[in-house]
N, C-alpha and C positions, 0 to 999 in steps of 0.2 A: 594605577594600572593603565597601560596605553590602550588604544582603540584596537578594535578587532583586525582593522586593515593593517595597523602598524605591526601587530603580532604576527599576522600571516606573512607580511612582507619580510619581517626578520627571520622568521623561521623557515623560509624557503631559500634564503640567500645562499647558504652553504651547499645546498643540493640543487642548484639551478640547472646544472647539466642533466640531472636525472629527470627533472620536471620537463625540460625541453626535448627529451627523447620521445619522438612520436610513438615508437613501438611500446615503450613503458606505459605511456598514457593510453594507448589503445587497449593494451592488455588490462589495465586497471578499470577502464570503463566497461570492457566486455565481462570480465570477472564479476563486477558488481551487478551488472544488468541481468546476467544469467541467474544469479541467485534470486533477484526479484521476480524473474519469470517463473522459476521454479515454485516459489511461495504463492504466487497469484494463481498459478495453474492449479494448485491444490484447492485454494479457495473457491475457484470457479467450478471445479469438478464436484466438489461436495455440494456446493449450492445447487448446481443443475441436476444432481442426482439425489436431492433430498427425498423425494418420494420413494424411489426405489431403496434408499438406505433405510428409510423408515420401515418399509416392508420386510428388510432382511434382518434387521437387528431389534425390532420391538414387536410386541404381541399384535399380530395382524388381525385379530378379531375386532379391533377398534382401529380403523384406518386413520381417523382424525387424531387419536392419541399417538398413534405410530409417527405421523408427520410431524406433531408438535414435539415428540421426543427427539426426532431427527434435528429439528431446528434448535432445540434446547442444547443438544450436543455441539452444533454449529457455533452457538453463542458461548459455549464454555471455553473455547479457544481464545476468545477475546477478553474474557474475564482475567485469565492468567498472563496476558501479554505484558502488562506493566511490570510483573515480577520478573519475566524474562528480559525486558528492557533494563531493569536495574542489575540484574546478574550479568548479562553479557556486556552491557556498557560498562560496569566496573571492571570486567575482565579486559574489555578492549582498551580502556585507558590505562591499564597496568601492564598487560602482556603485549599489546600491539593489535592493529586492526587485522592483519593478515591471518594470524593464527585463530583468532576469534571467529572471523567469518567463515574459516573453514570448518570449524567445529559446529557453528550454526547450521551450515549447509548440510553436513553429515546427519545432524539430528533431524532437520526438517524433512529431507528426502527419505530417511530411514523410517520415520514415524508414517509418512504418506504411504511408503511401500507396505509397511506392516498392515494398514487398513486393508489393503488389497488381499492380504492372506488370512484375514480373520474368519473363523467360523461364524455361522449365523445364529440366529435365535433358535431356528429349528434344530440345530445341531447341539448347542451347549446351554440353551435357555438364557437366564438373566446374566450370565457371564459374558455373552456377546455384547450387550450394550455397555457393560462395565469396562471391557477391553476397549471398546470404541472410544469411550470417554477418556480412558487413560492416553491413547494415542493422539486424540485431538488435543488434549492438554499439552502433551509434548510438542505438537505442532505449533499451538500458540505460544508456548514458552520460547521455542526457537524463533518464531516470527517476531517476538519482542526485541531481538538483537539483530534482525537483518536489515531493515531499512535505515536504522541510525548508523550501523557500521558500514553498510554499502555506500551511503551517501557521503559519509565522513571520509571513506576510503578515496572516493573520486575527488572530493572537494580538496583533500590534501595533496593530490597528485596534480590537479588542474592549474594552468596558469590563472592567477587571480583575475585578470581582465576577461577571461572566457570561462570562469567557473559556472555561471548560470547555465551555459550551453552543455558543458560536460555533465554536470550533476543532474541535468534534466533527463539524461538517458537512463538513469536509475529508475525514474518515474515511467519512463517508456516501457521498461522491462516489466513493471507491474501491470500496465494496461495490456501489453502484448501477451503476457502470461494468461490473463483472464481471457483475452480473445482465443488463444490456442486452447485453453481448457474447454471453453464453450464449444468450439468447432469440433473438438474430439468427441464430446459427448453427442453433439448433433449427428455426427457421421455414424457413430455407433448406433444410435436410434434409428437412423434410417436404413442401415444395412442388416441389422439384426432383428429377429423376432422379438416379441414381447417375452416369450419364455426364455429365449437364449439371453436377453438382457437381464432378466431376474436371476438366472442361474449362474452365469459367470461374466457376461458382457460388462456389468457395472464395475468389476475388479480391473479391467484393462487399464483405464486411466490412472488409477492408483499405483499399479505395478509399474507404469511408465516413469514413475518418479525415480526409480532406481537408475536406469540409464541417463536420465537427465541430470540427476544428481551427481553421477560419476564424471559426466562431461564438465559441469560446473566445478567440481572439485578438482579436476585435472587443470582447468584454466586457473583457478585460484591458487593452486600449489605453484604455478609458474609465476606468480606475481611477486613483486618486490614490496617490502614494507614502505608505507608512505614516507616521503622525505621529511615532512614535519615531525612525525613521531620518531623517526630515526634520529634526527638531531636532538630532539628533546631527550631521548634516552642516552645519547652520547654525551650530553651535558649534565647527565644525572638529575634531570628535573621532572622526571616522570612522577605523577602524583601518587603518594603512597595510600591516600585514602580519598580517591576521587569522588565517591558518593558524597562523603562529608563535605569536601571542598565545594562540590556543585550545590549543596543545599544551603551552605553558609554564604558563599560569594557569588553564586550565579542563579540564585533562585528566581530572580526577575526574568532572566532569560528562559528558564524553564516554564514560567507562566506564559510568556510571549509565544513560545513554541506550542504550548497546549492551546492557546487561543487561535493561533494560525491553523493548527490541525483540526480544530473544531468543524469549521466550514469545509476544510480539505476532505476529512474523512466522511462526514455526513453527507455531503453532496456526491462523493465518489460512490459510495454504496447505494445512494438513491438512483444515480444515473445508470450504474453498471448492473446492479443486482435487482433493484425494485422495479424500475420502469418496464423492463421486458415482460416481467410476469403481470405487472399492472396493465399493459396493453392487451394482453390476452384475457386475463380473468376478470378484470374490472370494466374495461371498455369494449370487451367482446370482439377484438380483432382476431384474425387468424393466427395460429402458431407460426405460419410462414412469415406473416408480417412482423410478428414479435421477433423472430429470428434474424430476418433481414434487417430490422431497425437496430438490433443489438450489435450486429456484426459492422454495420456501417458506421454506428456511433463509435464503438470501441476503435475502429480503424481511425476515424477523425480525430478522436482524442489523442491516440498514440502519434499521429503524425503531427499534430499541433504542438505538442509538449516541447520538443527540441526547438521549434520555431520561437515560442514564447520564452523559453529558457534563455536563448540566445538574445533576444530582444531586451531581456531584463539586464543584460551586461551593459548595454548602452543607455537605456532609458531609467534604469533602476529597479530594484525589487518592489518597493512600496507602491509605485505607480501601477504596476501590473496587477499586483495583489488586491489593491483597493478597487481597481477598475473592474475585475471580476466580481467582487462582491457588489458593487453598484449595479452591474449588469444583471446579476442574479436577483437582486431585490426589484429591479424594474421589470424583468422579462419572465421570471419563473412563473408567475401566475398566467400571463397571456399564453405562454408556451404550453402549459398543462391544460388550459382551456382549449387550445387548438388541437391537442391530442384527442380531446373528447368530442371533436366535431363529426367523427364516423368516416372520414377520408383517409385511407391508409398512407397516401402520399404526404399529407399534412402531418400525420402523426409522426411519421419517420423524420420528416423535416424538423419538427419540434424537438424530437429526441436528440437529433444531431446537434441542434442549436444549443441545447442544454449542455451537451457534452463539450462543444467548443468554449463555451463560457467557463466550464470547469477547467479546460485545458489552459486557459489564460492564467488561472490561479496555480495549478499544480507544476507548471512549466518552471517558474522561478522559486517555488515554495522550498523545496528541499536545500537549494543553495542558501536561501535567506535564513533558514532555520540553523544551518551549520555555521553561518557566519556570526551568529550571536554568542558563539562559544570560542574560548581559546583551545588550543590543541590539548591541553592538560585534561580538559573534562568534556571534550566535544562529543564523543561517542556516548557517554553515559548521560550528559545533560540533555542531549537531543532525544535519546531513547526514552528517558523518563517523561518528558513533556509530551512527546508525540503519542507514546502508547497508552498513557493515561487518557488522553483524548479520544484515541481510537477505540479503546475499550468502552468508553461511555457513549460516544456518539457515532461510531462507525458500524460495528456489528448490530447495534440496536436499531439503526435507522430504518431498515425494511419493516420491522415490528412497529416502530413509532408511527410511521406514515400510514401504515395499514390501520392502525388503531384510530388515527385521525379521520380517515374515511368512514370508519364505522361509527364514531362518536358524532361526527358532523353531518354524515349522509351526503357529503359533497365529494365528488370525483376529483375536484381541483384542489382539495385541501392539502395534498402532499407539498404543494408549492408553499405553503405557509411555513412548513419546516425548513425548506431550502432557504426562504427569505429570512426567517429568524436566525438561522445559523450564520447567514451572510452578514446580517446586521451586527451580530455579536462580534464576529471576526473583523469586521470593517472597524469597529471601535479600537481593536487591538492594533490593526495595521495603522490607524491614524496616530495612534499613541507611541508606536514603535519608532526606532531610528532607521534611516536607510544604511544598508551594509554593503551594496555593490562597490567593489573596489574603484571602478572607473569614476563613480559618482562621488565617493568620498576621498578620492586622490590616493588610493592605496594600490592601484594597479591599472 
């Protein structure tokens, strides 16, 4: 079997005119990015409304139990993500990327919209949390097919020599969606009274999923199937059993993707979801400081991602991936220490620095993961490895680092989790091969 670079070069030759059409490429990037934005908008909205959702869908006689129930439902979506990755990955490798991504987006936005329409515990009792769990499971199932399909779609449209830059926009959509979701919740909290927020205001962000999903679906329906998959289908080489082929011939690549995604997901959820609440609840900064820090950090991460994605096209993926891990090992502890010094400006600066270190990794990460697979199994192979890791280390990250603080009594202990995941992924990066076409001679 030839190298990944050889395979990509061969599979794009006959469709070179399509790849070189800037309109086709722009639509591909936009369609993939919008889907990621919708998915991460939902994640942010649920996370920032966890307290309100707990009050609405669980027995409010015990507020702590209600909040725990809300977070348990949040985690349920991550448990089922690997199953969604297998299902949609297999579909995408057999039916094509375009059709599968459209189905994923319909399911994700429909489930999110459905949460906004649900009756509460006060109306239907225990059926309310049961329906909430069902819709969250549908969200998690669809999310399992989103990032693998979106990144593969862009990777198979992009010129090999600029694949890192173009695929990084999928990651940009993730961070941008989280930022938009957090800002929507913040605005609603500021303009509505507490009673208004509890009675109907919390529903607004979930209902927004319908128009956002329709816009994304409109864009995705105007997309063309990727040149690589089109050629594969024309030559009759589409895998009949892509999952079996992945597990027998490409299992090493699945393991490498899971290793890359360990630090990727763990640190992403620590930086975006844990640190804002940590600043306020553990370090006693004001809600304003926490919100400002979160907004600035997410903006910094989003803006840095395409820069590091582009840089990986010339310097190579492994160099940047490894550099981010080393920086995290060296600076995570000092940065968490800096947050605890009681100076808001220093806390924000430390949060932003953590975000930029993360950006060094996630900029080239999706391109690197996609380049580990051939076109026949790319969607499913990526989705399997990535979602197993996201399920184990992504959604659990805020809980695990909170437990670390409780068990150790140290406010800086979350740094140990970041450092440990960075060290584990660094070992995988060192053992992995370079995949950037300009470095390997494939583009």
